[in-house]
Residue, then its C-alpha position, 0 to 999 in steps of 0.5 A: m040286562l043281567p039275569s037277577s041270579l048273577i046279581v045275587i051270586v055276586a052280592t053273596a060273594l062280596f058279602t062272604l069275602g067281606a065277612a072273611l076279611m073281617l074274621i082274618w083282621g080280628w084274628r090277626k089283631g088278637f081279638l080271638r086269642d082268649l075267648d074265655a076271658q072275653s066272655r067274662v068281661i060283661f059280668d060284674d063281680r056281684d054277678w059271679r056270686l049270685a045263687r043259680p038254682w040250675e047249677s049242680p052242687a059241684e059247679r056251685a062249689e067251684r064257683e063259690r071257691e073262686f068268687g066267694v059265698s053265694l048271694p041271694a038274687d034281688k028282684g029281677e035278677w037271675g034267680g030273683a022273683l019278678 
């Protein structure tokens, strides 16, 4: 009979190895090359134009320069009342 701590150590090593192999595979396939562009994929074009009350005037000006004039948020959106 094996001590339970040995089973935990082996299982942890296998899970760590699996996670490391997945990370290496993703790196070699190029999934981690342009993380900034990949982080923007989930946004629609309208999402970039919604008014954000928490951003500074400089951030707002930069976003408006890149994506256009801010739009008011609809009910339930980022800054819109529920």
